[in-house]
N, C-alpha and C positions, 0 to 999 in steps of 0.2 A: 552372413549375408546382410548387407545394409539396405534398408528400405527408405525411400524418400516419399514424402507426401506431395501430391500434386496440387493441394489446395493452396490458395493465396494467403500469404502472411499479412495480417493487418493488426495495427494497434488501435485499440478503442479506449478513449479516455473515460475513466470513472472518477469524477471529481467530488470531493467532500471539502467544504469550507467549515472550519471549526475553530473554536477558541482553544489555543494551545495550552493555556494555563489550566484547563479542565482535563485532568488525566483520564477521567472516565470517558469523556467525549473522544479523546485521542485513541484510547484503547478500543472503544466501540467502533470507531471509524476504521481502525486498522483491521479488526476482526471481520467487519463487514466486507471490506475490500478483499481480504484474503479468501473469504468464503465464495466470492465471485470469480476467483481464479487470478486475482491480481497478485503478482509476485515482485513488483518493483514499485517503490513509493518515492516520489520526488517532492521536495519541499524545502522550505527555508530551515536552516539550523536555528533552533531556539532553545536556550538553556532551560526553559520551563518544561519542555516536552522531550528533551533528548534522552533522559533516563527511561521514560516510558517506551519510546520507540526502540532504543537499543536493547531493551529487555526482551524484545521479540527476535532479535537477530542472533 
């Protein structure tokens, strides 16, 4: 049996601005967002942070 929720679907932005060259800041921001229930992260591709971000995927 399939159950559907009647609650309204909403997107709520949770924005972090950080220095992408700082891998600790990137990791901390990623974990902080994930702990809030954020499962999609959008941003610019930067070769300084791509290895840190892809390590979580």
